[in-house]
FIMAR-307555 format. One record per residue (C-alpha): x, y, z. Coordinates in nm, 4 decimals. Layout:
[rec [X, Y, Z]]
...
***
This chain:
[rec [12.2308, 1.6098, 36.7079]]
[rec [12.1438, 1.7635, 36.3760]]
[rec [12.4484, 1.9934, 36.3711]]
[rec [12.6849, 1.7008, 36.4210]]
[rec [12.5269, 1.5075, 36.1335]]
[rec [12.5543, 1.8122, 35.9079]]
[rec [12.9250, 1.8521, 35.9891]]
[rec [12.9923, 1.4830, 35.9249]]
[rec [12.8046, 1.5008, 35.5924]]
[rec [12.9966, 1.8133, 35.4932]]
[rec [13.3287, 1.6467, 35.5741]]
[rec [13.2321, 1.3393, 35.3718]]
[rec [13.1201, 1.5386, 35.0666]]
[rec [13.4277, 1.7621, 35.0629]]
[rec [13.6706, 1.4720, 35.0393]]
[rec [13.8033, 1.3602, 34.7021]]
[rec [13.5801, 1.0525, 34.7084]]
[rec [13.2809, 1.2646, 34.8060]]
[rec [13.3448, 1.5022, 34.5177]]
[rec [13.3580, 1.2089, 34.2766]]
[rec [13.0270, 1.0830, 34.4125]]
[rec [12.8594, 1.4229, 34.3766]]
[rec [13.0007, 1.4670, 34.0236]]
[rec [12.8793, 1.1212, 33.9174]]
[rec [12.5306, 1.1810, 34.0567]]
[rec [12.5167, 1.5193, 33.8803]]
[rec [12.6168, 1.3703, 33.5437]]
[rec [12.3627, 1.0903, 33.5785]]
[rec [12.0910, 1.3377, 33.6759]]
[rec [12.1689, 1.5576, 33.3734]]
[rec [12.1538, 1.2610, 33.1345]]
[rec [11.8295, 1.1284, 33.2839]]
[rec [11.6701, 1.4753, 33.2856]]
[rec [11.7762, 1.5335, 32.9241]]
[rec [11.6300, 1.2031, 32.8148]]
[rec [11.3104, 1.2701, 33.0093]]
[rec [11.2593, 1.6139, 32.8563]]
[rec [11.3106, 1.4720, 32.5071]]
[rec [11.0434, 1.2099, 32.5750]]
[rec [10.8050, 1.4560, 32.7403]]
[rec [10.8444, 1.7262, 32.4741]]
[rec [10.9440, 1.5417, 32.1585]]
[rec [10.8279, 1.8253, 31.9338]]
[rec [11.0740, 2.0748, 32.0830]]
[rec [11.3477, 1.8174, 32.1509]]
[rec [11.3253, 1.5553, 31.8754]]
[rec [11.6380, 1.3694, 31.9878]]
[rec [11.7785, 1.2625, 32.3221]]
[rec [12.0981, 1.4558, 32.2479]]
[rec [11.9042, 1.7836, 32.2201]]
[rec [11.7403, 1.7047, 32.5526]]
[rec [12.0785, 1.6380, 32.7122]]
[rec [12.2120, 1.9620, 32.5610]]
[rec [11.9177, 2.1456, 32.7194]]
[rec [11.9925, 1.9844, 33.0558]]
[rec [12.3643, 2.0711, 33.0366]]
[rec [12.2950, 2.4346, 32.9531]]
[rec [12.0332, 2.4492, 33.2269]]
[rec [12.2618, 2.3271, 33.5072]]
[rec [12.5604, 2.5369, 33.4012]]
[rec [12.6058, 2.9112, 33.3941]]
[rec [12.6866, 2.8949, 33.0258]]
[rec [12.4014, 3.1334, 32.9530]]
[rec [12.2491, 2.9627, 32.6499]]
[rec [11.9688, 2.8121, 32.8558]]
[rec [11.7876, 3.1452, 32.8237]]
[rec [11.7451, 3.0763, 32.4540]]
[rec [11.4419, 2.8900, 32.3335]]
[rec [11.3718, 2.7428, 31.9948]]
[rec [11.0880, 2.8614, 31.7758]]
[rec [10.9460, 2.6719, 31.4814]]
[rec [10.7962, 2.9567, 31.2779]]
[rec [10.9270, 2.9295, 30.9226]]
[rec [11.2962, 2.8488, 30.9282]]
[rec [11.4233, 2.7216, 31.2600]]
[rec [11.5660, 3.0111, 31.4572]]
[rec [11.6720, 3.1092, 31.8080]]
[rec [11.5232, 3.3911, 32.0085]]
[rec [11.5946, 3.5239, 32.3547]]
[rec [11.3152, 3.4928, 32.6108]]
***
Protein backbone atom coordinates (compact mmCIF):
# COMPACT_ATOMS: atom_id res chain seq x y z
CA UNK A 1 0.00 0.00 0.00
CA UNK A 2 0.94 3.63 -0.31
CA UNK A 3 1.28 4.15 3.46
CA UNK A 4 3.74 1.27 3.76
CA UNK A 5 5.90 2.66 0.95
CA UNK A 6 5.90 6.09 2.59
CA UNK A 7 7.02 4.62 5.92
CA UNK A 8 9.80 2.62 4.25
CA UNK A 9 10.97 5.72 2.35
CA UNK A 10 10.91 7.78 5.54
CA UNK A 11 12.97 5.15 7.38
CA UNK A 12 15.49 5.04 4.54
CA UNK A 13 15.88 8.83 4.33
CA UNK A 14 16.26 9.29 8.09
CA UNK A 15 19.23 6.94 8.34
CA UNK A 16 22.77 8.31 8.27
CA UNK A 17 23.26 7.06 4.72
CA UNK A 18 19.93 8.56 3.67
CA UNK A 19 20.90 11.92 5.12
CA UNK A 20 24.16 11.84 3.19
CA UNK A 21 22.25 11.08 0.00
CA UNK A 22 19.80 13.94 0.55
CA UNK A 23 22.64 16.35 1.42
CA UNK A 24 24.61 15.37 -1.70
CA UNK A 25 21.57 15.78 -3.96
CA UNK A 26 20.85 19.19 -2.39
CA UNK A 27 24.42 20.42 -2.93
CA UNK A 28 24.41 19.22 -6.54
CA UNK A 29 21.03 20.86 -7.16
CA UNK A 30 22.26 24.17 -5.72
CA UNK A 31 25.39 24.14 -7.89
CA UNK A 32 23.46 23.22 -11.05
CA UNK A 33 20.75 25.82 -10.34
CA UNK A 34 23.40 28.49 -9.68
CA UNK A 35 25.17 27.71 -12.92
CA UNK A 36 21.88 27.67 -14.82
CA UNK A 37 20.78 31.05 -13.48
CA UNK A 38 24.15 32.57 -14.40
CA UNK A 39 23.75 31.28 -17.96
CA UNK A 40 20.10 32.31 -18.22
CA UNK A 41 20.62 35.79 -16.74
CA UNK A 42 24.23 36.65 -17.46
CA UNK A 43 23.61 40.38 -17.10
CA UNK A 44 22.51 40.08 -13.47
CA UNK A 45 24.84 37.17 -12.64
CA UNK A 46 27.99 37.64 -14.73
CA UNK A 47 29.84 34.73 -13.12
CA UNK A 48 28.90 31.21 -12.11
CA UNK A 49 29.98 31.97 -8.53
CA UNK A 50 27.40 34.77 -8.25
CA UNK A 51 24.77 32.36 -9.53
CA UNK A 52 25.78 29.76 -6.96
CA UNK A 53 25.72 32.45 -4.25
CA UNK A 54 22.16 33.31 -5.33
CA UNK A 55 21.17 29.64 -5.16
CA UNK A 56 22.72 29.18 -1.69
CA UNK A 57 20.96 32.23 -0.29
CA UNK A 58 17.71 31.12 -1.91
CA UNK A 59 17.67 27.64 -0.35
CA UNK A 60 18.76 28.79 3.10
CA UNK A 61 17.01 31.00 5.60
CA UNK A 62 19.97 33.34 5.62
CA UNK A 63 17.71 36.20 4.58
CA UNK A 64 19.89 37.82 1.93
CA UNK A 65 17.90 36.25 -0.89
CA UNK A 66 15.39 39.08 -0.48
CA UNK A 67 18.01 41.48 -1.77
CA UNK A 68 18.29 42.14 -5.46
CA UNK A 69 20.99 43.92 -7.37
CA UNK A 70 20.37 47.10 -9.29
CA UNK A 71 22.64 48.52 -11.96
CA UNK A 72 21.70 52.20 -11.83
CA UNK A 73 24.88 54.23 -11.46
CA UNK A 74 27.16 52.57 -8.94
CA UNK A 75 26.28 48.99 -8.16
CA UNK A 76 24.12 48.89 -5.05
CA UNK A 77 21.78 46.61 -3.12
CA UNK A 78 18.16 47.33 -2.40
CA UNK A 79 15.49 45.41 -0.55
CA UNK A 80 12.52 44.20 -2.61
